[in-house]
N, C-alpha and C positions, 0 to 999 in steps of 0.2 A: 348173607343177610341175617341168619339166626345168630351169628356171633355179634352183630350190631345190636340186636334186641337184647341179648344176654348182657352185653356191656352196659346198656342204658339201665336195665333193671338193677344191676349190681351197684351202679352209681347212685340210684335213687335210694336203695337200702342203706348205703353208707351215709348219705346225707341225713336220713331219718335217725340213724343211731347217734350221729354227732349232735343233732338238735335235742334229742331226748336225754342224752347222757347227763347234763347238768341237773335235770329235775329228778333223776332217780334217787339220789341220796335223801332229798327232802321228802319225797314220797315214801321212801322206806322208813324214814324217821317217823313220819306221821302214822304209818301202819303199825310200827312198833309201839308208839305211844298210845295208840287207840285202846290198848288194854289197860292203860293207867288213867287215873283222874287227870282232867285238864288243869294245868297249872299256869299262872301268870307270873312272870318275873321281869325284872329290869325296867320298871315303869319310870319314864323320864319325860321331862318337858324341855323343849328347845324352841329356838326362833321366837321367843316371847317379844311381841311388839305392842304398840298402843292398842291395837284392835284385833290381835290374833296370836295364836300359839300353835305348836305342833306337839301332840302327845304320842309317845312311842312305847312299845313293850314287846315282850316275847312270850310265846306259848310253847309247851312241849309237844304239841300236835298242831297240825294245820287247822285253823279255825277262823271264824268271822271276826270283825272288828267293829266296836261301837264305844262311844264315850258319853257319859252322863255328867253334866256339870251345872254349876250355879254359884251363888255367892254365900251359900251356907252348906255345912256338912249334913249328910243324911245317911241313915242306916240302910234305907231301901232306895234303890236306883230310881224307882218310880217317883220319888219325892223331889228329885232334882228338877229345877225349873226348865232346863234345856237338855237336849240330847241330839247327837248326830244321827244321820241315817245309817242303818246297818250296811256295812260293806261285806257282801256275801262271799268275797274272794277268800278261799281257804289258804292262809299263809302262816308261817311260823314267826316272822317279824312283822309287827303291826305299826302303822303310822296313820294318824288321823289329824287333820287340820281343823282348828277351831277359828271361826271368824265372827265378826260383829261384837267383839268384846269392848268393854269400856276402859279407857285409860285410868291408871292409878287405882285399880280394883283388885281385891283378893278373890280368887276363884277356887272352889273346891270341885274335885272330880273323881269319878271312878271309871275304870275301863271294864268292858265286858266282852268275852269271847265265847263262842259256841262251837263245839265240835259235833259234826253230824255224821260220824262214821258208823261203826257198829254200836249203836245206841248213842243217844244224844248226851253230851257232857257240857255243862255250863260252868264258867269260871268268872268271878267278879273280884276286882282288886279292892284293897283298902281305900280309904279316902285320902287323896293327896291334895296339895295346894300349890298355887303359884300366884305371883302378883304381876299385873301389867304395869309398865312404867307410866308415870304421870307425864302429861304434856308439858313441854317447857313453857314458861311464862311468855305471853305474847309481847313482842316488842312494841313500845308505843309508836304511833305514827310520827314521822318526822315533823318537827315544828314548822308551821307555815308563817310566813311573814305577813302580818296584817296590813291591809291597805291603809294608806294615810286617810285621816278624816276628810270627808267630802269627796271621796273617790269611789267609783263603782267600776267593777269588772263586767263589761258587756260582751266579752268575746263569745260567750255561749248563746247569745241572742242575736247574732249578726251572721248573715250568710256570707259566702265568699264574695258576692257582689256588693256587700255593704248594706243589704236590706235588713231592717229590724223585724224579727219574727213576733215581737210582742211589744207592748208599751214599756218604756223605761222612765223611771223617776229618780232624779239625783238631787240631793239637798246638801247645802254647805254645812259645815260643822256647827255654826251658830244658828242655823235654821232660818236665816233671813234671805237666802238666795236659793232658788230651785229652778229646775227645768224638767219638762216632760217631752219625751220623744215619742210621737204616736207610732202605732204599729204600721208596718209597711213603709216607713220613712227610710230613704236611702241616705246613709251617713258615711262620708269618706274623709280620710285624712287629706292634707294638702297635696300629697303625691298620689292620691287616688286609691289608697288601700283601705280595707274595712277597719272600723274602729275596734279597739280592744279595751282601753281604759278611758273613762271620762272623769274629770275632777273639777271642783269649784273651790277655789282657795282665795282668801283675801290677800291683796298685795301689801307687803309690809311697808313699801315706800311708793305710794301712788303718785302719778304725775299731777302737777298742779291743775286746778280747775281753769276753765276759760275766763276771760275778763268779764267783770260784772256778774259772776256766777259763784256758787258754792257747791261743794260735794256734800250730799246729804247721806251720810253713812259711809261704809267701806267701799273700796273699789275691788271688785271680784274678778279674778282671772279664770276664764273658762278654757279648759285645755282638753285636747291638744289644739294649740293655736292653728288657725287656718282650716280646721275641719268644716266641711260644708254639709248642708242638710236639704233634702228635697222630698216632700214639701217642708216649709220652715218649721222649726221646733217652737215650743211654747216656753217662755222664760219669764219668771216673776221675781221681782225684788221688793222686799219690805222696807218701809221707812218709818221713822219716829217723828210725828208732827212737832215734838218738842225740839227737834234738831233744826227746824227751819228758822233762819234769822228773821227779825221783824220786817214786815212788809212783803215777805215771800208768800205766794199763793200756792196752796196744795195742787190746785187744778192745772197750774203751769209747770209742775214737775215733769221731767222727762228722764228716760234711760238713754244714756249715750255711751259710745265706745271710744276708746282712745286709739287713734291711728298713729302707729310708731313712725311711719314714713313721713307724714305731713306734720306731725306734732299737734294735730287738731282733735278736739272732742266732736264726734259726729253723732247727731241725734238719730234715734230710731222712732218710728211711729209708735207712740205709747198710749196705753189706756190706763187712766188713773182711777183707782177705787178708793175714794177718801174715807169710806166707812170701814174698810178692812186695812187701810193704809198700805196698799200694794200698787205696784205698777207692772203691767204686763206688756211684753213685746213679742214679735214673731221673727227672730233673726234667722238668716240662712247660713250663718257661719259663727264660729267661736272667736271671741276676742275678750279684751278687758272691758267690763261694764260697770257703770255706777249710776246712782240717782243724782241728777243735777237740778238745782234751782237757780233761776236767773232773777236779777233785780229788774224791776220795771224800768223800761227806757222810754223817754219822751220821743215822739216822732221827730225826725230831723229830715235828712235828705231822702230822696226816693230809694227804693230797693235796688241793689246792685247784685245780680246773681251770676255766679260763675260755677263751672263744673270742673272738678279736679278728682285725682285719686282713682283712676280707672284700674280695677283689678279683675282678673279672670282666674277662677279656681274651680277645679284643677285645670291645668293647661293641656293635659293628655288624658283622654277618656276612651272607653269602648263605645261602640255603636249602641244607642239607646239609653246611655247614661246622661245625667244632667250636668251642665256647666253653670256656675253662678257668676253673673256679671254685676259689679257694684261700682257706683260712682258717688261722689260727694258733691252736693249743691251747697254753696256758701253764699250767705247774704251779708255783704259788707256795707250795705246801706243802712238807712235809719228807719225804714218802713217795711212791713211784711210784704213779701212778694211771692209769686208763683212762677214755676219754671216747668215747661213740658220737656221731660227727658226722653229723647228718641234713641232707641237702640237699632243700629244697622248691622246686619250680618252680610258680608260680601257685597256691600253697597245697597242692600235691600232692607227696607224697614221691617224689623221683626217684632217690635213691641214698643210701647211708649207708656210713660207714667208722669202725671203732673204732681209736682212736689211743692208744697207751701213752706216757706222758711221765714221765721221771724228775724228781726234785725239782729245782726251780730252772731247768728247761729249757723250751724252746719247740719244738713239733713241728708240721710242716705237714701239712694234709690237703687233697688236691686231687681234683677231679672234672672229667670231660670230658662236656659236654652237646652233643647234636646235635638240631636241630629242623628238620623238613621242611615246616613251614607258616610263612609270614611273619607277623610280628606283634611286639609288645612283651611280653617275658616278665619276671616278677618273680622274683628269687632271694632265698631266705630261708634262713639258717643260724643256729640259735639265735635271738638277738634282732637279728641283723644283716640288713640288706636292701640289695639292689642290683637292677639290671635290665640287660637287653640287648635289642637289636633285630635281628630277622631280616627280610631283604628278599629278594624273588624275584630270580633271575639276570636281568641285562639282556637284553631281547629284541633280537636283531639286526634291523637295518632291513630291511624287505621288499625283495625284488629288484624292479628296474625292470620295470613292466608293459609288455607289447607293445602299441603303439598300432595295433590292428588296423584301425580306420577309416582312419587315414592310409595304411597299407600297401594297403588295398583301393582307396583313391582313386588311389594311384600306379599300381597294376596296371590299373585301369580307364582311366586316362589313356594308358598305354602301348598298351593294346588299341585305343583310339580312334585314336591316331596311326597304328598299324599298318594299320588298315582304311582310313584316309584315304590313306596312301601307296599301298596296293594299288589303291585307286580311281583315283589319278592315273596309275599305270602302265598300267592297263587302258585308260584314256581315251587315253593317248599311243599305245598300240598300235593302238587303233581309228582314230586320226587318220592314222597311218602307212599302215594298210591302205587308207584312203580315198585318200591321196596316190598309192599304187601303182595303185589302180583308175583 
């Protein structure tokens, strides 16, 4: 047993000698230099960056490290504007990092070391300089493609469901056509997606006006075509009274849209402001619109009213969203007449609206339908039929489940390992006690 103890002691002394051996020459050099004045040599600057640098130097005895620096040279270190914290480690080779520097700046510095052996000895270097590099010029941002006149980007004001988070105002380039979308309005493209761009542009080649009528001003194209709004948006067109032909009455002016499928101009319920020369409507969808004036017609035959042009948009929606149903009532007779438009959903009356149409004109009747149960719904107005589909909102994927069996196995493994290590320690202690006995 005594041999084991002697072997362990010999091994410990050998390890201590190996650890201390590298430090003995430096210690001896410091002791030999302690009788000489402390000297600083080999001052150098490295790793110069935009905001930092490394200052290094050597001394002939182990001493502390400190740097005084600023943007001007000084004879006294106390006059420099900045200084590092004293590194009290006694070394022969010194290295101090400077941070917080300004790019493209000339810096002056002095290094200072203090030996605290047999009597304090202080050494301060001459004034040295270095220059931090200037920042490279900033690259200009990539050019952005400007939006065409009369176009607005609304992508940042629309939720994923198409709801506008604030009011939006869009005006044509000539300032004669404008629209306002109130906050909380739901606007969707024809395929049920949220809107991103809205534009108002005049048509270069507008369709011809209806018989006995004139277009008063440009025809404006509101895009994207087929976009729907719930509740309806506010749309205003300006007109010039000087453009009205003789015999046309301002109060009889209307805003109408052109139906590409039927080739008809369909009137919207219009409010004329003859003082400001504006006409306002509340459409539920985008289309091509214009101010139309009609020649006065003498009464002839009785009103003949027909319903055409049933459209349902969008045809696929999520539960709780709105579908817009539109029909056109045409009066082919010679007198003004009224028609009660009845909307049926799956054979049940859902809504109705009375429309008054002047002779030779077309009037739109629109409805908004919301269903909270998924399914396919049949739409019937007069003898016209269509349908739309309602689906449930997508269900988000379930969150990842916690693998409790795996976690329990890991905890058990850690516990077993801990008990095994504790067992080994107790066994080792027991063996040591037996060696001492």
